[in-house]
C-alpha positions in Angstrom: 17.5 17.1 -32.2 19.0 19.7 -29.9 16.7 22.4 -31.3 13.6 20.2 -30.9 14.5 19.5 -27.3 15.2 23.2 -26.6 11.8 24.1 -27.9 10.1 22.2 -25.1 12.4 23.3 -22.3 11.0 25.5 -19.6 12.2 28.9 -18.7 15.3 28.9 -16.4 14.4 28.8 -12.7 16.8 30.4 -10.3 17.4 28.4 -7.0 19.8 29.0 -4.2 21.9 26.1 -5.5 21.9 27.4 -9.1 19.7 27.8 -12.1 17.8 24.8 -13.5 15.9 24.0 -16.7 13.1 21.4 -17.0 10.7 20.3 -19.7 7.2 21.2 -20.8 5.0 18.1 -20.7 1.3 18.1 -21.4 0.7 21.5 -19.9 3.0 21.0 -16.9 6.6 22.1 -16.1 8.5 19.0 -15.1 11.9 19.0 -13.5 13.5 15.6 -13.0 16.8 14.8 -11.3 17.1 18.1 -9.3 20.1 17.8 -7.0 19.2 18.7 -3.5 22.3 17.3 -1.7 26.0 16.8 -2.2 27.2 13.3 -3.1 27.2 11.3 0.2 30.3 9.4 -0.7 33.8 8.9 0.7 34.1 10.3 4.2 30.6 11.8 3.7 29.2 8.2 3.8 27.0 7.8 6.9 27.2 11.4 7.8 24.3 13.9 7.7 23.8 15.3 4.2 25.1 18.6 3.1 23.8 21.1 0.5 25.5 20.8 -2.9 28.1 23.1 -4.2 26.4 25.9 -6.1 26.6 26.1 -9.8 26.3 29.0 -12.2 25.3 27.5 -15.6 21.8 26.2 -15.9 21.5 22.5 -14.9 19.3 20.4 -17.1 16.7 18.7 -15.0 15.4 16.5 -17.9 15.7 12.9 -16.6 15.4 11.1 -13.2 18.4 11.1 -11.0 20.0 7.9 -9.8 18.1 5.9 -7.2 19.9 4.8 -4.0 21.8 1.5 -3.9 19.2 -1.2 -3.3 19.7 -3.6 -0.4 22.4 -6.2 -1.1 22.8 -5.2 -4.7 25.6 -3.6 -6.7 25.4 -0.2 -8.3 23.1 -0.3 -11.3 21.1 -3.3 -10.1 17.4 -2.8 -9.3 14.6 -5.0 -7.9 11.1 -4.6 -9.1 7.6 -5.6 -8.2 4.0 -4.9 -9.2 3.9 -2.3 -6.4 7.2 -0.6 -7.3 8.0 -0.9 -11.0 10.8 1.5 -12.1 10.1 4.1 -14.8 11.5 3.2 -18.2 14.0 6.1 -18.1 15.2 5.6 -14.5 19.0 5.5 -14.5 21.3 3.1 -12.7 21.5 3.1 -8.9 24.3 4.9 -7.2 25.5 6.2 -3.8 25.2 9.7 -5.4 21.4 9.6 -5.1 20.2 12.9 -3.5 17.8 14.0 -6.2 14.2 15.0 -6.4 11.6 15.6 -9.1 9.0 18.3 -9.4 5.7 18.5 -11.4 4.1 22.0 -11.4 1.3 23.6 -13.4 3.2 26.9 -13.5 6.4 28.8 -12.7 4.4 31.6 -11.2 3.4 33.1 -7.9 0.2 31.0 -7.5 1.5 29.4 -4.2 -0.1 26.0 -4.8 -0.3 23.2 -2.2 2.8 21.0 -2.3 2.6 17.2 -2.0 5.9 15.5 -1.3 5.9 11.7 -1.9 8.1 9.4 0.1 8.6 6.1 -1.7 8.0 2.6 -0.4 10.3 -0.4 -0.3 10.8 -0.4 3.5 14.1 1.3 4.3 15.9 -1.1 2.0 14.7 -0.5 -1.6 12.8 1.7 -3.9 13.1 5.2 -5.5 11.1 8.3 -6.2 11.3 7.4 -9.9 9.0 4.4 -9.9 6.5 4.5 -12.7 3.4 4.7 -10.6 4.8 7.7 -8.7 4.7 10.0 -11.7 3.2 13.2 -10.2 1.8 14.7 -13.4 -1.8 13.6 -13.1 -2.1 14.9 -9.5 -0.5 18.2 -10.3 -2.8 18.6 -13.3 -6.0 17.5 -11.6 -5.6 19.4 -8.4 -3.5 22.4 -9.4 -0.8 21.3 -6.9 2.9 20.9 -7.0 4.1 17.3 -6.6 7.5 16.2 -5.5 9.1 12.8 -5.3 12.5 12.1 -3.6 15.4 9.7 -3.6 17.5 9.3 -0.5 19.9 6.9 1.1 18.6 3.4 2.0 19.7 0.2 3.9 23.3 0.2 5.2 24.1 3.5 3.4 21.2 5.3 5.2 20.9 3.6 8.6 24.2 2.3 9.9 24.5 3.4 13.5 28.2 4.1 14.0 27.9 6.4 17.1 29.3 3.7 19.5 32.1 2.7 17.1 33.2 6.1 15.7 32.0 8.7 18.2 30.1 12.0 18.1 30.8 12.8 14.4 28.6 9.8 13.6 26.0 10.3 16.3 23.2 10.6 13.6 24.6 8.0 11.1 21.7 5.7 11.9 19.3 8.4 10.7 21.3 9.6 7.6 18.6 8.5 5.2 15.9 10.3 7.2 18.1 13.4 7.4 18.3 13.3 3.6 14.5 13.7 3.6 14.8 16.6 6.0 17.3 18.3 3.6 14.8 17.6 0.7 12.1 19.3 2.7 14.4 22.2 3.4 14.9 22.4 -0.4 11.1 22.6 -0.7 10.9 25.3 1.9 13.6 27.4 0.3 12.9 26.9 -3.4 9.4 25.6 -4.1 7.9 29.1 -4.4 10.0 29.5 -7.6 8.2 26.5 -8.9 4.7 27.8 -8.2 4.3 26.1 -4.8 3.5 27.3 -1.3 6.2 26.4 1.3 3.7 27.1 4.0 1.3 24.4 2.7 3.3 21.2 2.4 1.8 17.7 2.7 4.1 14.7 3.1 2.6 11.4 2.0 4.0 7.9 1.6 3.1 4.2 1.3 4.6 1.2 3.2 8.1 2.2 4.1 7.2 5.7 2.9 4.3 5.8 5.5 6.8 4.8 8.2 9.1 7.7 7.0 6.1 10.1 7.3 5.6 8.8 10.9 9.2 9.3 11.8 9.4 12.8 10.4 6.6 13.7 12.8 9.0 13.0 15.7 12.1 14.6 14.3 12.9 18.0 15.7 14.8 19.0 12.5 11.7 18.4 10.4 9.5 20.6 12.6 7.8 23.3 10.5 8.9 21.8 7.2 5.5 20.2 6.5 1.9 20.9 7.6 -0.1 17.7 6.9 0.7 14.0 6.7 -0.7 11.0 5.0 0.3 7.4 6.0 -0.7 4.7 3.5 -0.2 1.1 4.7 2.9 2.0 6.7 2.2 3.0 10.4 5.5 3.7 12.0 5.1 3.4 15.8 8.7 3.1 16.7 12.3 3.2 15.5 15.1 0.8 15.9 16.6 0.7 19.4 20.1 2.2 19.5 21.6 -0.8 21.3 20.3 -3.2 18.6 21.6 -0.9 15.9 25.0 -0.6 17.5 25.3 -4.4 17.6 24.5 -4.6 13.9 27.2 -2.0 13.2 29.8 -4.0 15.1 28.9 -7.2 13.2 29.3 -5.4 9.9 32.6 -3.8 10.8 33.9 -7.2 11.9 32.7 -8.8 8.7 34.4 -6.1 6.6 37.6 -6.2 8.6 37.7 -2.4 9.2 38.0 -0.3 12.3 38.2 3.3 11.3 36.0 5.8 9.4 38.7 6.1 6.8 38.9 2.3 6.2 35.1 2.2 6.0 35.0 5.0 3.5 37.4 3.1 1.2 35.2 -0.1 1.1 33.8 -0.5 -2.5 30.1 0.1 -2.8 29.5 -3.4 -4.1 31.3 -5.1 -1.2 29.6 -2.9 1.4 26.2 -3.6 0.0 26.6 -7.3 -0.3 28.3 -7.8 3.0 25.6 -5.9 4.8 22.9 -8.0 3.3 24.7 -11.2 4.3 24.6 -10.5 8.1 22.3 -12.6 10.2 18.8 -11.2 10.5 16.0 -9.9 8.3 17.6 -7.7 5.7 14.5 -5.5 5.7 15.0 -4.8 9.4 18.8 -4.9 9.9 19.2 -1.3 8.8 16.4 1.0 9.8 16.0 4.4 11.4 17.5 4.5 14.9 16.2 6.2 18.1 19.5 7.8 18.5 18.6 10.5 21.0 19.9 13.1 18.4 18.0 13.1 15.1 15.2 10.9 16.6 14.9 11.6 20.3 12.0 9.1 20.9 9.7 6.7 19.2 7.2 8.6 17.0 4.0 6.9 18.4 5.1 4.7 21.3 3.9 4.9 24.0 2.0 7.9 22.7 2.1 10.3 19.8 5.1 12.7 19.7 4.0 16.1 20.8 6.2 17.6 18.1 3.4 17.0 15.5 0.4 17.6 17.7 -0.8 20.3 15.2 -0.4 18.2 12.1 -3.6 16.7 10.6 -3.1 13.1 9.6 -4.9 10.8 7.2 -4.1 7.1 7.6 -5.3 3.8 6.3 -4.7 0.3 4.8 -6.0 -2.0 2.2 -8.2 -5.0 3.1 -5.8 -7.7 2.0 -2.3 -6.1 2.3 -0.5 -9.4 2.9 -1.5 -11.1 -0.4 1.2 -9.2 -2.2 3.9 -10.6 0.2 2.6 -14.1 0.3 1.6 -14.5 -3.3 4.9 -16.1 -4.3 4.6 -18.8 -1.6 4.7 -22.1 -3.5 1.4 -23.2 -1.8 -0.4 -19.9 -2.1 -4.0 -20.9 -2.9 -3.6 -24.3 -1.2 -3.0 -23.3 2.4 -4.6 -25.5 5.0 -6.7 -24.7 8.0 -3.5 -25.4 10.1 -1.7 -22.7 8.0 -4.4 -20.2 8.6 -4.4 -21.0 12.4 -0.6 -20.6 12.5 -0.9 -17.1 11.0 -3.7 -16.2 13.3 -1.7 -17.3 16.3 1.2 -15.1 15.2 -1.1 -12.1 14.9 -2.8 -12.7 18.2 -0.6 -14.9 20.5 -2.7 -17.1 22.7 -5.9 -16.1 20.9 -5.3 -17.6 17.5 -8.4 -19.8 17.4 -10.6 -16.9 18.5 -9.1 -14.6 15.9 -9.4 -17.1 13.1 -13.1 -17.6 13.9 -13.7 -13.8 14.0 -11.9 -13.5 10.6 -14.1 -16.3 9.2 -17.2 -14.4 10.3 -15.8 -11.1 8.8 -14.9 -12.8 5.5 -17.2 -15.8 5.1 -16.1 -16.4 1.5 -12.3 -16.6 2.3 -10.4 -19.8 1.8 -7.7 -20.8 4.3 -5.2 -19.1 2.1 -7.0 -15.8 2.3 -7.8 -16.2 6.0 -4.1 -16.6 6.5 -3.3 -13.4 4.6 -6.2 -11.7 6.5 -4.6 -12.6 9.8 -1.2 -11.3 8.7 -2.8 -8.1 7.5 -4.9 -7.5 10.5 -2.2 -8.2 13.0 0.3 -6.0 11.2 -0.5 -2.9 9.2 -4.2 -2.7 10.1 -3.7 -3.0 13.9 -0.7 -0.6 13.7 -2.7 2.0 11.8 -5.5 1.8 14.4 -3.0 2.2 17.2 -1.4 5.2 15.5 -4.8 6.8 14.8 -6.0 6.3 18.4 -2.9 8.0 19.8 -3.0 10.8 17.3 -6.8 11.4 17.9 -6.2 12.7 21.4 -4.0 15.6 20.1 -5.2 18.9 18.7 -5.2 18.2 15.0 -7.6 15.6 13.5 -6.9 12.2 12.1 -8.9 10.6 9.3 -9.0 6.8 8.9 -9.7 4.9 5.6 -9.9 1.3 4.4 -9.7 0.3 0.7 -11.8 -2.8 0.1 -12.0 -2.7 -3.7 -10.4 -5.9 -5.2 -8.2 -5.9 -8.3 -9.2 -8.5 -10.9 -5.6 -9.2 -11.9 -4.0 -12.6 -11.0 -7.6 -14.1 -11.4 -8.6 -12.0 -8.4 -6.4 -13.9 -6.0 -4.6 -10.7 -4.8 -8.0 -9.2 -3.7 -7.1 -5.7 -2.2 -3.3 -6.0 -1.9 -0.5 -3.9 -0.5 0.3 -0.9 -2.8 -2.9 -1.2 -4.9 -4.0 2.2 -3.8 -0.9 4.0 -5.2 -2.0 4.3 -8.8 -5.5 5.2 -7.6 -4.2 8.0 -5.3 -1.9 9.3 -8.1 -4.7 9.0 -10.7 -2.2 6.9 -12.8 -4.6 4.1 -13.7 -3.5 3.8 -17.3 0.1 3.4 -16.3 -0.8 0.6 -13.9 -3.3 -1.6 -15.8 -1.1 -4.7 -15.1 -1.8 -4.1 -11.4 -5.3 -2.6 -11.3 -6.8 -4.5 -14.3 -9.0 -3.3 -17.2 -12.4 -1.7 -17.2 -13.9 1.4 -15.6 -13.7 0.3 -12.0 -10.1 1.4 -11.2 -10.8 4.9 -12.5 -13.9 5.2 -10.4 -11.7 4.5 -7.4 -9.0 6.8 -8.6 -11.5 9.7 -9.0 -12.5 9.3 -5.4 -9.2 8.7 -3.8 -7.1 11.2 -5.7 -9.8 13.9 -5.0 -9.7 13.1 -1.3 -5.9 13.3 -1.1 -5.9 16.6 -3.0 -8.6 18.1 -0.7 -6.6 17.0 2.3 -3.4 18.5 0.9 -5.2 21.8 0.3 -7.1 22.2 3.6 -6.3 19.4 6.0 -9.8 18.0 5.5 -10.3 15.2 2.9 -14.0 15.9 2.5 -15.4 16.9 -0.9 -17.6 15.9 -3.8 -17.6 12.2 -4.7 -17.3 10.7 -1.3 -19.6 10.4 1.7 -19.2 12.9 4.6 -16.0 11.7 6.4 -15.7 12.5 10.1 -12.4 12.5 12.0 -11.5 9.3 13.8 -11.7 8.8 17.5 -11.5 5.7 19.8 -15.2 5.9 20.6 -16.9 6.0 17.2 -13.9 4.9 15.0 -15.4 6.4 11.8 -13.7 4.9 8.8 -14.2 5.8 5.1 -14.4 2.5 3.2 -13.3 3.1 -0.4 -15.0 0.9 -2.9 -17.1 1.3 -6.0 -19.8 2.6 -3.6 -17.8 4.1 -0.8 -19.3 4.5 2.6 -18.4 5.4 6.2 -18.5 2.5 8.7 -18.0 2.9 12.4 -15.5 0.4 13.8 -15.2 -2.0 10.8 -14.3 -5.6 11.8 -14.8 -4.6 15.4 -14.6 -8.2 16.7 -11.3 -8.7 15.0 -10.0 -5.4 16.4 -11.0 -6.2 19.9 -9.3 -9.6 19.8 -6.1 -8.1 18.5 -6.0 -5.3 21.0 -6.5 -7.8 23.9 -3.9 -10.3 22.7 
């Protein structure tokens, strides 16, 4: 068995941390579980990450590294969803989670574009080892190097202890984002040995991953580490206010009965995770990146786009029915009333709910009250946020390109329509690995051919245009050109303009 495994191992690659060995897989060189940071445990909890101690013997990068502790769960426990299924060989979660994965066509000097994926799950859950994030198809199709990353999440990544513990913890509320900066520094320093170009790096992510992309665009420590950015269904306009984050930290320290860094370092992982999730408030928002004045000096896109990333081209977009994925488990999904739809419309556009609901009814004449409710939630959330971000980015030097995915998955008897995360297997060209989400037949691959090609073109040049899609102009607040991805894709100027106008005036 050992001889068989050795036969498919890659050549040894020298890195600044130490030599590593991966596996040959279907014409690619694949390195899983590459350590980019020292274990953030003990007194290193909540502190900025550090580089690992160097090693001399070749490290075997043959399997995914541990994902971060998931919100409210003990080590080893993992949530899953159609939009974030773990890979079959993903190990148990752990605080020791600073690992990344690399797929490359060659260990040579080709200097290929590099695409670094930041996973979804908000800032609470997820990992770079999810099944749909396998970077092999993109690397093979586009002759690029793909990278996925694990980093600290929830209380372990975003507990703002500056007020409680002083200057040594000034950036503790951004520890998980600083992990990503360290991962990008690893790319800068080592990716050339894996056939990649450190001067042509694209960061891309979905949902919470899109928000992470947004935040990196406003972090001084990330300046120069990436050159293009793609934000999928996750516009991050702002971070968590430091005063709010300090209040959460005080509540947690009180609940744990600790008052010093040493006492907090000794709290068992399980107890820390479960106690943090039991605090009052939305667990997905309690622990999030903090505008701390240090790692994140300002909100990334509020009241305007951070000038730090003025020269970074951006691609941003959403799916038509994002909120169906979140609302699908509601016991009355499919049986919502007009009153339910109006309530969601009023939440999306306070004081103009009736007007918004009528506009949505005209935009989607075949939608039931249930899907009108999900349309209101989608429009007032990710879609409006993406438009705001695109407007503010469009006035800078580098262009921004807007997309909208309207193709509907047939799974769940079509009730999900075009839900949150449905674009991930299309972008990664991983249709066969996601048939339970995208359905059978040729249609998903038609979309995957278009979307993966556009993403690859953007990663190569900063312009997503190429064969297979209509001519796609940059976005601006006058024309609002948007590429609508469907079986027959097309560019539409200002789609759902009536809905947009109501939302922006609410």
